[in-house]
PyMOL Python script that loads the backbone (N, CA, C, O; Angstrom):
from pymol import cmd

cmd.read_pdbstr("""\
ATOM      1  N   UNK A   1     130.112 -82.511 -40.380  1.00  0.00           N
ATOM      2  CA  UNK A   1     129.740 -81.341 -41.147  1.00  0.00           C
ATOM      3  C   UNK A   1     129.535 -80.179 -40.173  1.00  0.00           C
ATOM      4  O   UNK A   1     128.845 -80.325 -39.164  1.00  0.00           O
ATOM      5  N   UNK A   2     130.115 -79.067 -40.466  1.00  0.00           N
ATOM      6  CA  UNK A   2     129.972 -77.877 -39.658  1.00  0.00           C
ATOM      7  C   UNK A   2     128.668 -77.173 -40.032  1.00  0.00           C
ATOM      8  O   UNK A   2     128.529 -76.692 -41.157  1.00  0.00           O
ATOM      9  N   UNK A   3     127.722 -77.107 -39.113  1.00  0.00           N
ATOM     10  CA  UNK A   3     126.399 -76.549 -39.392  1.00  0.00           C
ATOM     11  C   UNK A   3     126.466 -75.076 -39.766  1.00  0.00           C
ATOM     12  O   UNK A   3     125.793 -74.636 -40.698  1.00  0.00           O
ATOM     13  N   UNK A   4     127.261 -74.327 -39.053  1.00  0.00           N
ATOM     14  CA  UNK A   4     127.380 -72.895 -39.334  1.00  0.00           C
ATOM     15  C   UNK A   4     127.946 -72.647 -40.732  1.00  0.00           C
ATOM     16  O   UNK A   4     127.499 -71.739 -41.433  1.00  0.00           O
ATOM     17  N   UNK A   5     128.913 -73.442 -41.128  1.00  0.00           N
ATOM     18  CA  UNK A   5     129.487 -73.317 -42.473  1.00  0.00           C
ATOM     19  C   UNK A   5     128.447 -73.655 -43.532  1.00  0.00           C
ATOM     20  O   UNK A   5     128.357 -72.981 -44.558  1.00  0.00           O
ATOM     21  N   UNK A   6     127.662 -74.698 -43.281  1.00  0.00           N
ATOM     22  CA  UNK A   6     126.620 -75.077 -44.239  1.00  0.00           C
ATOM     23  C   UNK A   6     125.553 -73.994 -44.350  1.00  0.00           C
ATOM     24  O   UNK A   6     125.081 -73.710 -45.451  1.00  0.00           O
ATOM     25  N   UNK A   7     125.166 -73.387 -43.235  1.00  0.00           N
ATOM     26  CA  UNK A   7     124.169 -72.312 -43.272  1.00  0.00           C
ATOM     27  C   UNK A   7     124.704 -71.075 -43.996  1.00  0.00           C
ATOM     28  O   UNK A   7     123.987 -70.446 -44.774  1.00  0.00           O
ATOM     29  N   UNK A   8     125.947 -70.738 -43.740  1.00  0.00           N
ATOM     30  CA  UNK A   8     126.555 -69.595 -44.437  1.00  0.00           C
ATOM     31  C   UNK A   8     126.634 -69.859 -45.935  1.00  0.00           C
ATOM     32  O   UNK A   8     126.404 -68.958 -46.741  1.00  0.00           O
ATOM     33  N   UNK A   9     126.954 -71.080 -46.302  1.00  0.00           N
ATOM     34  CA  UNK A   9     127.019 -71.435 -47.718  1.00  0.00           C
ATOM     35  C   UNK A   9     125.633 -71.410 -48.353  1.00  0.00           C
ATOM     36  O   UNK A   9     125.488 -71.019 -49.512  1.00  0.00           O
ATOM     37  N   UNK A  10     124.615 -71.824 -47.600  1.00  0.00           N
ATOM     38  CA  UNK A  10     123.246 -71.769 -48.111  1.00  0.00           C
ATOM     39  C   UNK A  10     122.836 -70.321 -48.374  1.00  0.00           C
ATOM     40  O   UNK A  10     122.189 -70.028 -49.379  1.00  0.00           O
ATOM     41  N   UNK A  11     123.209 -69.433 -47.483  1.00  0.00           N
ATOM     42  CA  UNK A  11     122.913 -68.016 -47.691  1.00  0.00           C
ATOM     43  C   UNK A  11     123.651 -67.486 -48.916  1.00  0.00           C
ATOM     44  O   UNK A  11     123.102 -66.692 -49.680  1.00  0.00           O
ATOM     45  N   UNK A  12     124.891 -67.923 -49.103  1.00  0.00           N
ATOM     46  CA  UNK A  12     125.656 -67.505 -50.268  1.00  0.00           C
ATOM     47  C   UNK A  12     125.039 -68.063 -51.551  1.00  0.00           C
ATOM     48  O   UNK A  12     124.977 -67.360 -52.560  1.00  0.00           O
ATOM     49  N   UNK A  13     124.585 -69.311 -51.524  1.00  0.00           N
ATOM     50  CA  UNK A  13     123.922 -69.896 -52.690  1.00  0.00           C
ATOM     51  C   UNK A  13     122.654 -69.150 -53.042  1.00  0.00           C
ATOM     52  O   UNK A  13     122.353 -68.939 -54.217  1.00  0.00           O
ATOM     53  N   UNK A  14     121.913 -68.753 -52.030  1.00  0.00           N
ATOM     54  CA  UNK A  14     120.697 -67.970 -52.241  1.00  0.00           C
ATOM     55  C   UNK A  14     121.023 -66.617 -52.858  1.00  0.00           C
ATOM     56  O   UNK A  14     120.346 -66.163 -53.780  1.00  0.00           O
ATOM     57  N   UNK A  15     122.063 -65.983 -52.343  1.00  0.00           N
ATOM     58  CA  UNK A  15     122.491 -64.691 -52.881  1.00  0.00           C
ATOM     59  C   UNK A  15     122.963 -64.825 -54.323  1.00  0.00           C
ATOM     60  O   UNK A  15     122.667 -63.968 -55.156  1.00  0.00           O
ATOM     61  N   UNK A  16     123.688 -65.883 -54.620  1.00  0.00           N
ATOM     62  CA  UNK A  16     124.163 -66.109 -55.989  1.00  0.00           C
ATOM     63  C   UNK A  16     122.983 -66.285 -56.939  1.00  0.00           C
ATOM     64  O   UNK A  16     123.003 -65.754 -58.049  1.00  0.00           O
ATOM     65  N   UNK A  17     121.953 -67.025 -56.518  1.00  0.00           N
ATOM     66  CA  UNK A  17     120.772 -67.203 -57.364  1.00  0.00           C
ATOM     67  C   UNK A  17     120.080 -65.869 -57.620  1.00  0.00           C
ATOM     68  O   UNK A  17     119.787 -65.532 -58.767  1.00  0.00           O
ATOM     69  N   UNK A  18     119.818 -65.110 -56.559  1.00  0.00           N
ATOM     70  CA  UNK A  18     119.090 -63.849 -56.710  1.00  0.00           C
ATOM     71  C   UNK A  18     119.878 -62.837 -57.534  1.00  0.00           C
ATOM     72  O   UNK A  18     119.293 -62.078 -58.307  1.00  0.00           O
ATOM     73  N   UNK A  19     121.191 -62.819 -57.377  1.00  0.00           N
ATOM     74  CA  UNK A  19     122.025 -61.919 -58.174  1.00  0.00           C
ATOM     75  C   UNK A  19     121.993 -62.319 -59.642  1.00  0.00           C
ATOM     76  O   UNK A  19     121.874 -61.463 -60.519  1.00  0.00           O
ATOM     77  N   UNK A  20     122.096 -63.603 -59.910  1.00  0.00           N
ATOM     78  CA  UNK A  20     122.039 -64.084 -61.291  1.00  0.00           C
ATOM     79  C   UNK A  20     120.677 -63.815 -61.903  1.00  0.00           C
ATOM     80  O   UNK A  20     120.591 -63.406 -63.061  1.00  0.00           O
ATOM     81  N   UNK A  21     119.612 -64.036 -61.149  1.00  0.00           N
ATOM     82  CA  UNK A  21     118.254 -63.782 -61.632  1.00  0.00           C
ATOM     83  C   UNK A  21     118.087 -62.313 -62.015  1.00  0.00           C
ATOM     84  O   UNK A  21     117.554 -62.003 -63.080  1.00  0.00           O
ATOM     85  N   UNK A  22     118.537 -61.416 -61.153  1.00  0.00           N
ATOM     86  CA  UNK A  22     118.428 -59.980 -61.424  1.00  0.00           C
ATOM     87  C   UNK A  22     119.281 -59.568 -62.620  1.00  0.00           C
ATOM     88  O   UNK A  22     118.868 -58.737 -63.429  1.00  0.00           O
ATOM     89  N   UNK A  23     120.471 -60.152 -62.727  1.00  0.00           N
ATOM     90  CA  UNK A  23     121.355 -59.830 -63.846  1.00  0.00           C
ATOM     91  C   UNK A  23     120.745 -60.257 -65.167  1.00  0.00           C
ATOM     92  O   UNK A  23     120.756 -59.493 -66.132  1.00  0.00           O
ATOM     93  N   UNK A  24     120.216 -61.460 -65.222  1.00  0.00           N
ATOM     94  CA  UNK A  24     119.612 -61.960 -66.462  1.00  0.00           C
ATOM     95  C   UNK A  24     118.360 -61.154 -66.804  1.00  0.00           C
ATOM     96  O   UNK A  24     118.108 -60.874 -67.976  1.00  0.00           O
ATOM     97  N   UNK A  25     117.588 -60.787 -65.812  1.00  0.00           N
ATOM     98  CA  UNK A  25     116.393 -59.961 -66.050  1.00  0.00           C
ATOM     99  C   UNK A  25     116.807 -58.610 -66.642  1.00  0.00           C
ATOM    100  O   UNK A  25     116.157 -58.111 -67.561  1.00  0.00           O
ATOM    101  N   UNK A  26     117.869 -58.027 -66.126  1.00  0.00           N
ATOM    102  CA  UNK A  26     118.365 -56.752 -66.640  1.00  0.00           C
ATOM    103  C   UNK A  26     118.937 -56.930 -68.044  1.00  0.00           C
ATOM    104  O   UNK A  26     118.701 -56.090 -68.913  1.00  0.00           O
ATOM    105  N   UNK A  27     119.689 -58.015 -68.283  1.00  0.00           N
ATOM    106  CA  UNK A  27     120.288 -58.252 -69.597  1.00  0.00           C
ATOM    107  C   UNK A  27     119.224 -58.451 -70.674  1.00  0.00           C
ATOM    108  O   UNK A  27     119.453 -58.101 -71.832  1.00  0.00           O
ATOM    109  N   UNK A  28     118.083 -58.996 -70.320  1.00  0.00           N
ATOM    110  CA  UNK A  28     117.023 -59.209 -71.300  1.00  0.00           C
ATOM    111  C   UNK A  28     116.464 -57.904 -71.843  1.00  0.00           C
ATOM    112  O   UNK A  28     115.805 -57.902 -72.883  1.00  0.00           O
ATOM    113  N   UNK A  29     116.715 -56.801 -71.160  1.00  0.00           N
ATOM    114  CA  UNK A  29     116.229 -55.499 -71.617  1.00  0.00           C
ATOM    115  C   UNK A  29     117.204 -54.827 -72.582  1.00  0.00           C
ATOM    116  O   UNK A  29     116.857 -53.825 -73.205  1.00  0.00           O
ATOM    117  N   UNK A  30     118.400 -55.356 -72.711  1.00  0.00           N
ATOM    118  CA  UNK A  30     119.429 -54.757 -73.561  1.00  0.00           C
ATOM    119  C   UNK A  30     119.340 -55.299 -74.981  1.00  0.00           C
ATOM    120  O   UNK A  30     118.577 -56.222 -75.266  1.00  0.00           O
ATOM    121  N   UNK A  31     120.138 -54.702 -75.869  1.00  0.00           N
ATOM    122  CA  UNK A  31     120.171 -55.176 -77.245  1.00  0.00           C
ATOM    123  C   UNK A  31     120.761 -56.586 -77.301  1.00  0.00           C
ATOM    124  O   UNK A  31     121.395 -57.048 -76.352  1.00  0.00           O
ATOM    125  N   UNK A  32     120.542 -57.248 -78.415  1.00  0.00           N
ATOM    126  CA  UNK A  32     120.929 -58.658 -78.550  1.00  0.00           C
ATOM    127  C   UNK A  32     122.428 -58.882 -78.333  1.00  0.00           C
ATOM    128  O   UNK A  32     122.820 -59.844 -77.673  1.00  0.00           O
ATOM    129  N   UNK A  33     123.269 -57.995 -78.887  1.00  0.00           N
ATOM    130  CA  UNK A  33     124.712 -58.170 -78.764  1.00  0.00           C
ATOM    131  C   UNK A  33     125.160 -58.058 -77.301  1.00  0.00           C
ATOM    132  O   UNK A  33     125.944 -58.884 -76.833  1.00  0.00           O
ATOM    133  N   UNK A  34     124.676 -57.055 -76.586  1.00  0.00           N
ATOM    134  CA  UNK A  34     125.047 -56.891 -75.188  1.00  0.00           C
ATOM    135  C   UNK A  34     124.474 -58.005 -74.332  1.00  0.00           C
ATOM    136  O   UNK A  34     125.110 -58.462 -73.382  1.00  0.00           O
ATOM    137  N   UNK A  35     123.260 -58.442 -74.675  1.00  0.00           N
ATOM    138  CA  UNK A  35     122.629 -59.515 -73.910  1.00  0.00           C
ATOM    139  C   UNK A  35     123.443 -60.803 -74.027  1.00  0.00           C
ATOM    140  O   UNK A  35     123.689 -61.473 -73.024  1.00  0.00           O
ATOM    141  N   UNK A  36     123.849 -61.145 -75.213  1.00  0.00           N
ATOM    142  CA  UNK A  36     124.613 -62.372 -75.434  1.00  0.00           C
ATOM    143  C   UNK A  36     125.959 -62.313 -74.703  1.00  0.00           C
ATOM    144  O   UNK A  36     126.353 -63.270 -74.037  1.00  0.00           O
ATOM    145  N   UNK A  37     126.651 -61.191 -74.834  1.00  0.00           N
ATOM    146  CA  UNK A  37     127.930 -61.037 -74.141  1.00  0.00           C
ATOM    147  C   UNK A  37     127.742 -61.108 -72.631  1.00  0.00           C
ATOM    148  O   UNK A  37     128.522 -61.758 -71.936  1.00  0.00           O
ATOM    149  N   UNK A  38     126.715 -60.446 -72.126  1.00  0.00           N
ATOM    150  CA  UNK A  38     126.438 -60.453 -70.694  1.00  0.00           C
ATOM    151  C   UNK A  38     126.099 -61.836 -70.170  1.00  0.00           C
ATOM    152  O   UNK A  38     126.522 -62.211 -69.076  1.00  0.00           O
ATOM    153  N   UNK A  39     125.334 -62.597 -70.949  1.00  0.00           N
ATOM    154  CA  UNK A  39     124.983 -63.952 -70.531  1.00  0.00           C
ATOM    155  C   UNK A  39     126.218 -64.856 -70.490  1.00  0.00           C
ATOM    156  O   UNK A  39     126.348 -65.694 -69.597  1.00  0.00           O
ATOM    157  N   UNK A  40     127.115 -64.684 -71.450  1.00  0.00           N
ATOM    158  CA  UNK A  40     128.345 -65.483 -71.463  1.00  0.00           C
ATOM    159  C   UNK A  40     129.204 -65.142 -70.246  1.00  0.00           C
ATOM    160  O   UNK A  40     129.728 -66.035 -69.580  1.00  0.00           O
ATOM    161  N   UNK A  41     129.343 -63.855 -69.961  1.00  0.00           N
ATOM    162  CA  UNK A  41     130.140 -63.438 -68.801  1.00  0.00           C
ATOM    163  C   UNK A  41     129.499 -63.935 -67.505  1.00  0.00           C
ATOM    164  O   UNK A  41     130.198 -64.405 -66.608  1.00  0.00           O
ATOM    165  N   UNK A  42     128.176 -63.834 -67.404  1.00  0.00           N
ATOM    166  CA  UNK A  42     127.467 -64.325 -66.220  1.00  0.00           C
ATOM    167  C   UNK A  42     127.692 -65.823 -66.045  1.00  0.00           C
ATOM    168  O   UNK A  42     127.926 -66.286 -64.929  1.00  0.00           O
ATOM    169  N   UNK A  43     127.625 -66.578 -67.128  1.00  0.00           N
ATOM    170  CA  UNK A  43     127.873 -68.017 -67.063  1.00  0.00           C
ATOM    171  C   UNK A  43     129.292 -68.339 -66.623  1.00  0.00           C
ATOM    172  O   UNK A  43     129.507 -69.263 -65.840  1.00  0.00           O
ATOM    173  N   UNK A  44     130.255 -67.584 -67.120  1.00  0.00           N
ATOM    174  CA  UNK A  44     131.647 -67.808 -66.715  1.00  0.00           C
ATOM    175  C   UNK A  44     131.857 -67.501 -65.237  1.00  0.00           C
ATOM    176  O   UNK A  44     132.568 -68.231 -64.546  1.00  0.00           O
ATOM    177  N   UNK A  45     131.248 -66.437 -64.754  1.00  0.00           N
ATOM    178  CA  UNK A  45     131.366 -66.092 -63.337  1.00  0.00           C
ATOM    179  C   UNK A  45     130.741 -67.180 -62.472  1.00  0.00           C
ATOM    180  O   UNK A  45     131.309 -67.565 -61.450  1.00  0.00           O
ATOM    181  N   UNK A  46     129.570 -67.677 -62.878  1.00  0.00           N
ATOM    182  CA  UNK A  46     128.925 -68.757 -62.116  1.00  0.00           C
ATOM    183  C   UNK A  46     129.776 -70.018 -62.109  1.00  0.00           C
ATOM    184  O   UNK A  46     129.892 -70.681 -61.078  1.00  0.00           O
ATOM    185  N   UNK A  47     130.366 -70.352 -63.234  1.00  0.00           N
ATOM    186  CA  UNK A  47     131.244 -71.530 -63.281  1.00  0.00           C
ATOM    187  C   UNK A  47     132.444 -71.353 -62.362  1.00  0.00           C
ATOM    188  O   UNK A  47     132.861 -72.298 -61.693  1.00  0.00           O
ATOM    189  N   UNK A  48     132.999 -70.147 -62.327  1.00  0.00           N
ATOM    190  CA  UNK A  48     134.139 -69.886 -61.444  1.00  0.00           C
ATOM    191  C   UNK A  48     133.731 -70.008 -59.983  1.00  0.00           C
ATOM    192  O   UNK A  48     134.463 -70.587 -59.180  1.00  0.00           O
ATOM    193  N   UNK A  49     132.572 -69.469 -59.635  1.00  0.00           N
ATOM    194  CA  UNK A  49     132.088 -69.552 -58.247  1.00  0.00           C
ATOM    195  C   UNK A  49     131.866 -71.007 -57.852  1.00  0.00           C
ATOM    196  O   UNK A  49     132.272 -71.426 -56.768  1.00  0.00           O
ATOM    197  N   UNK A  50     131.228 -71.772 -58.718  1.00  0.00           N
ATOM    198  CA  UNK A  50     130.953 -73.172 -58.415  1.00  0.00           C
ATOM    199  C   UNK A  50     132.262 -73.966 -58.326  1.00  0.00           C
ATOM    200  O   UNK A  50     132.386 -74.863 -57.493  1.00  0.00           O
ATOM    201  N   UNK A  51     133.232 -73.641 -59.178  1.00  0.00           N
ATOM    202  CA  UNK A  51     134.526 -74.308 -59.106  1.00  0.00           C
ATOM    203  C   UNK A  51     135.255 -74.021 -57.808  1.00  0.00           C
ATOM    204  O   UNK A  51     135.857 -74.917 -57.216  1.00  0.00           O
ATOM    205  N   UNK A  52     135.201 -72.782 -57.366  1.00  0.00           N
ATOM    206  CA  UNK A  52     135.845 -72.423 -56.097  1.00  0.00           C
ATOM    207  C   UNK A  52     135.161 -73.139 -54.939  1.00  0.00           C
ATOM    208  O   UNK A  52     135.824 -73.623 -54.021  1.00  0.00           O
ATOM    209  N   UNK A  53     133.841 -73.205 -54.985  1.00  0.00           N
ATOM    210  CA  UNK A  53     133.089 -73.878 -53.921  1.00  0.00           C
ATOM    211  C   UNK A  53     133.379 -75.379 -53.930  1.00  0.00           C
ATOM    212  O   UNK A  53     133.441 -76.007 -52.873  1.00  0.00           O
ATOM    213  N   UNK A  54     133.555 -75.949 -55.113  1.00  0.00           N
ATOM    214  CA  UNK A  54     133.834 -77.385 -55.201  1.00  0.00           C
ATOM    215  C   UNK A  54     135.175 -77.746 -54.570  1.00  0.00           C
ATOM    216  O   UNK A  54     135.360 -78.873 -54.112  1.00  0.00           O
ATOM    217  N   UNK A  55     136.100 -76.809 -54.541  1.00  0.00           N
ATOM    218  CA  UNK A  55     137.398 -77.057 -53.920  1.00  0.00           C
ATOM    219  C   UNK A  55     137.274 -77.055 -52.399  1.00  0.00           C
ATOM    220  O   UNK A  55     138.079 -77.673 -51.703  1.00  0.00           O
ATOM    221  N   UNK A  56     136.259 -76.356 -51.889  1.00  0.00           N
ATOM    222  CA  UNK A  56     136.084 -76.225 -50.434  1.00  0.00           C
ATOM    223  C   UNK A  56     135.580 -77.538 -49.835  1.00  0.00           C
ATOM    224  O   UNK A  56     135.487 -78.557 -50.520  1.00  0.00           O
ATOM    225  N   UNK A  57     135.263 -77.488 -48.558  1.00  0.00           N
ATOM    226  CA  UNK A  57     134.832 -78.700 -47.857  1.00  0.00           C
ATOM    227  C   UNK A  57     133.454 -79.165 -48.321  1.00  0.00           C
ATOM    228  O   UNK A  57     132.741 -78.436 -49.009  1.00  0.00           O
ATOM    229  N   UNK A  58     133.092 -80.383 -47.937  1.00  0.00           N
ATOM    230  CA  UNK A  58     131.819 -80.973 -48.339  1.00  0.00           C
ATOM    231  C   UNK A  58     130.647 -80.193 -47.771  1.00  0.00           C
ATOM    232  O   UNK A  58     129.629 -80.052 -48.447  1.00  0.00           O
ATOM    233  N   UNK A  59     130.757 -79.685 -46.557  1.00  0.00           N
ATOM    234  CA  UNK A  59     129.646 -78.952 -45.959  1.00  0.00           C
ATOM    235  C   UNK A  59     129.371 -77.662 -46.723  1.00  0.00           C
ATOM    236  O   UNK A  59     128.223 -77.227 -46.815  1.00  0.00           O
ATOM    237  N   UNK A  60     130.422 -77.047 -47.272  1.00  0.00           N
ATOM    238  CA  UNK A  60     130.236 -75.833 -48.057  1.00  0.00           C
ATOM    239  C   UNK A  60     129.473 -76.150 -49.334  1.00  0.00           C
ATOM    240  O   UNK A  60     128.554 -75.422 -49.711  1.00  0.00           O
ATOM    241  N   UNK A  61     129.847 -77.223 -49.994  1.00  0.00           N
ATOM    242  CA  UNK A  61     129.176 -77.615 -51.234  1.00  0.00           C
ATOM    243  C   UNK A  61     127.716 -77.952 -50.966  1.00  0.00           C
ATOM    244  O   UNK A  61     126.836 -77.503 -51.700  1.00  0.00           O
ATOM    245  N   UNK A  62     127.447 -78.731 -49.931  1.00  0.00           N
ATOM    246  CA  UNK A  62     126.060 -79.090 -49.616  1.00  0.00           C
ATOM    247  C   UNK A  62     125.235 -77.863 -49.239  1.00  0.00           C
ATOM    248  O   UNK A  62     124.082 -77.747 -49.655  1.00  0.00           O
ATOM    249  N   UNK A  63     125.799 -76.958 -48.468  1.00  0.00           N
ATOM    250  CA  UNK A  63     125.087 -75.748 -48.099  1.00  0.00           C
ATOM    251  C   UNK A  63     124.772 -74.881 -49.300  1.00  0.00           C
ATOM    252  O   UNK A  63     123.672 -74.338 -49.404  1.00  0.00           O
ATOM    253  N   UNK A  64     125.728 -74.746 -50.210  1.00  0.00           N
ATOM    254  CA  UNK A  64     125.516 -73.954 -51.422  1.00  0.00           C
ATOM    255  C   UNK A  64     124.404 -74.557 -52.267  1.00  0.00           C
ATOM    256  O   UNK A  64     123.544 -73.833 -52.769  1.00  0.00           O
ATOM    257  N   UNK A  65     124.415 -75.868 -52.425  1.00  0.00           N
ATOM    258  CA  UNK A  65     123.385 -76.542 -53.227  1.00  0.00           C
ATOM    259  C   UNK A  65     122.008 -76.374 -52.589  1.00  0.00           C
ATOM    260  O   UNK A  65     121.028 -76.113 -53.286  1.00  0.00           O
ATOM    261  N   UNK A  66     121.931 -76.522 -51.270  1.00  0.00           N
ATOM    262  CA  UNK A  66     120.653 -76.354 -50.575  1.00  0.00           C
ATOM    263  C   UNK A  66     120.156 -74.917 -50.734  1.00  0.00           C
ATOM    264  O   UNK A  66     118.983 -74.701 -51.037  1.00  0.00           O
ATOM    265  N   UNK A  67     121.032 -73.940 -50.532  1.00  0.00           N
ATOM    266  CA  UNK A  67     120.624 -72.537 -50.660  1.00  0.00           C
ATOM    267  C   UNK A  67     120.169 -72.184 -52.062  1.00  0.00           C
ATOM    268  O   UNK A  67     119.144 -71.525 -52.242  1.00  0.00           O
ATOM    269  N   UNK A  68     120.930 -72.622 -53.055  1.00  0.00           N
ATOM    270  CA  UNK A  68     120.563 -72.335 -54.438  1.00  0.00           C
ATOM    271  C   UNK A  68     119.343 -73.136 -54.875  1.00  0.00           C
ATOM    272  O   UNK A  68     118.610 -72.704 -55.765  1.00  0.00           O
ATOM    273  N   UNK A  69     119.115 -74.287 -54.269  1.00  0.00           N
ATOM    274  CA  UNK A  69     117.956 -75.110 -54.631  1.00  0.00           C
ATOM    275  C   UNK A  69     116.668 -74.650 -53.991  1.00  0.00           C
ATOM    276  O   UNK A  69     115.602 -74.775 -54.595  1.00  0.00           O
ATOM    277  N   UNK A  70     116.740 -74.125 -52.789  1.00  0.00           N
ATOM    278  CA  UNK A  70     115.528 -73.678 -52.095  1.00  0.00           C
ATOM    279  C   UNK A  70     115.101 -72.265 -52.463  1.00  0.00           C
ATOM    280  O   UNK A  70     113.928 -71.922 -52.316  1.00  0.00           O
ATOM    281  N   UNK A  71     116.012 -71.453 -52.931  1.00  0.00           N
ATOM    282  CA  UNK A  71     115.688 -70.054 -53.204  1.00  0.00           C
ATOM    283  C   UNK A  71     114.690 -69.866 -54.348  1.00  0.00           C
ATOM    284  O   UNK A  71     113.759 -69.078 -54.181  1.00  0.00           O
ATOM    285  N   UNK A  72     114.818 -70.538 -55.505  1.00  0.00           N
ATOM    286  CA  UNK A  72     113.867 -70.274 -56.592  1.00  0.00           C
ATOM    287  C   UNK A  72     112.390 -70.469 -56.213  1.00  0.00           C
ATOM    288  O   UNK A  72     111.589 -69.585 -56.514  1.00  0.00           O
ATOM    289  N   UNK A  73     111.987 -71.570 -55.575  1.00  0.00           N
ATOM    290  CA  UNK A  73     110.572 -71.692 -55.240  1.00  0.00           C
ATOM    291  C   UNK A  73     110.116 -70.654 -54.212  1.00  0.00           C
ATOM    292  O   UNK A  73     108.995 -70.150 -54.288  1.00  0.00           O
ATOM    293  N   UNK A  74     110.978 -70.341 -53.262  1.00  0.00           N
ATOM    294  CA  UNK A  74     110.622 -69.327 -52.267  1.00  0.00           C
ATOM    295  C   UNK A  74     110.512 -67.963 -52.932  1.00  0.00           C
ATOM    296  O   UNK A  74     109.606 -67.190 -52.619  1.00  0.00           O
ATOM    297  N   UNK A  75     111.424 -67.663 -53.845  1.00  0.00           N
ATOM    298  CA  UNK A  75     111.385 -66.383 -54.558  1.00  0.00           C
ATOM    299  C   UNK A  75     110.112 -66.267 -55.396  1.00  0.00           C
ATOM    300  O   UNK A  75     109.462 -65.221 -55.393  1.00  0.00           O
ATOM    301  N   UNK A  76     109.753 -67.333 -56.112  1.00  0.00           N
ATOM    302  CA  UNK A  76     108.508 -67.309 -56.902  1.00  0.00           C
ATOM    303  C   UNK A  76     107.302 -67.112 -56.002  1.00  0.00           C
ATOM    304  O   UNK A  76     106.388 -66.363 -56.349  1.00  0.00           O
ATOM    305  N   UNK A  77     107.284 -67.773 -54.854  1.00  0.00           N
ATOM    306  CA  UNK A  77     106.160 -67.641 -53.924  1.00  0.00           C
ATOM    307  C   UNK A  77     106.039 -66.200 -53.426  1.00  0.00           C
ATOM    308  O   UNK A  77     104.933 -65.667 -53.340  1.00  0.00           O
ATOM    309  N   UNK A  78     107.165 -65.569 -53.099  1.00  0.00           N
ATOM    310  CA  UNK A  78     107.144 -64.186 -52.621  1.00  0.00           C
ATOM    311  C   UNK A  78     106.663 -63.246 -53.720  1.00  0.00           C
ATOM    312  O   UNK A  78     105.859 -62.353 -53.451  1.00  0.00           O
ATOM    313  N   UNK A  79     107.133 -63.427 -54.943  1.00  0.00           N
ATOM    314  CA  UNK A  79     106.731 -62.574 -56.057  1.00  0.00           C
ATOM    315  C   UNK A  79     105.243 -62.734 -56.351  1.00  0.00           C
ATOM    316  O   UNK A  79     104.560 -61.738 -56.592  1.00  0.00           O
ATOM    317  N   UNK A  80     104.721 -63.962 -56.337  1.00  0.00           N
ATOM    318  CA  UNK A  80     103.303 -64.203 -56.592  1.00  0.00           C
ATOM    319  C   UNK A  80     102.452 -63.621 -55.477  1.00  0.00           C
ATOM    320  O   UNK A  80     101.351 -63.126 -55.719  1.00  0.00           O
ATOM    321  N   UNK A  81     102.954 -63.681 -54.281  1.00  0.00           N
ATOM    322  CA  UNK A  81     102.213 -63.179 -53.131  1.00  0.00           C
ATOM    323  C   UNK A  81     102.116 -61.656 -53.166  1.00  0.00           C
ATOM    324  O   UNK A  81     101.111 -61.095 -52.730  1.00  0.00           O
ATOM    325  N   UNK A  82     103.122 -60.996 -53.666  1.00  0.00           N
ATOM    326  CA  UNK A  82     103.130 -59.532 -53.746  1.00  0.00           C
ATOM    327  C   UNK A  82     102.280 -59.013 -54.892  1.00  0.00           C
ATOM    328  O   UNK A  82     101.730 -57.916 -54.791  1.00  0.00           O
ATOM    329  N   UNK A  83     102.156 -59.751 -55.959  1.00  0.00           N
ATOM    330  CA  UNK A  83     101.446 -59.259 -57.154  1.00  0.00           C
ATOM    331  C   UNK A  83     100.013 -58.835 -56.882  1.00  0.00           C
ATOM    332  O   UNK A  83      99.662 -57.718 -57.260  1.00  0.00           O
ATOM    333  N   UNK A  84      99.151 -59.637 -56.254  1.00  0.00           N
ATOM    334  CA  UNK A  84      97.778 -59.188 -56.028  1.00  0.00           C
ATOM    335  C   UNK A  84      97.698 -57.960 -55.115  1.00  0.00           C
ATOM    336  O   UNK A  84      96.841 -57.102 -55.323  1.00  0.00           O
ATOM    337  N   UNK A  85      98.559 -57.861 -54.126  1.00  0.00           N
ATOM    338  CA  UNK A  85      98.523 -56.725 -53.214  1.00  0.00           C
ATOM    339  C   UNK A  85      98.926 -55.447 -53.931  1.00  0.00           C
ATOM    340  O   UNK A  85      98.400 -54.378 -53.621  1.00  0.00           O
ATOM    341  N   UNK A  86      99.852 -55.534 -54.885  1.00  0.00           N
ATOM    342  CA  UNK A  86     100.310 -54.354 -55.590  1.00  0.00           C
ATOM    343  C   UNK A  86      99.265 -53.821 -56.567  1.00  0.00           C
ATOM    344  O   UNK A  86      99.222 -52.621 -56.835  1.00  0.00           O
ATOM    345  N   UNK A  87      98.421 -54.709 -57.102  1.00  0.00           N
ATOM    346  CA  UNK A  87      97.440 -54.265 -58.103  1.00  0.00           C
ATOM    347  C   UNK A  87      96.176 -53.701 -57.478  1.00  0.00           C
ATOM    348  O   UNK A  87      95.406 -53.039 -58.172  1.00  0.00           O
ATOM    349  N   UNK A  88      95.929 -53.941 -56.180  1.00  0.00           N
ATOM    350  CA  UNK A  88      94.702 -53.436 -55.592  1.00  0.00           C
ATOM    351  C   UNK A  88      94.876 -52.169 -54.829  1.00  0.00           C
ATOM    352  O   UNK A  88      93.908 -51.640 -54.282  1.00  0.00           O
TER     353      UNK A  88
END
""", "prot")
cmd.dss("prot")
cmd.show_as("cartoon", "prot")
cmd.util.cbc("prot")
cmd.orient("prot")
């Protein structure tokens, strides 16, 4: 397994998670019709990205999974940590 490739894929997985999170957060502010269409398009894009990654080497797939798996808890921790400081 190429370590550099796995790390780059982990960074890409993290970026994909944060981009999807921001997109869904933005779509939730729109009307129901636009939100539904946007969620479907977002899901299709994610499926395409995951399909392309699945064709790549094993280290790319493992790195992407690690990056996308570790980002949500770290992101929640950062957001929770900022909240008390912002209110005081």
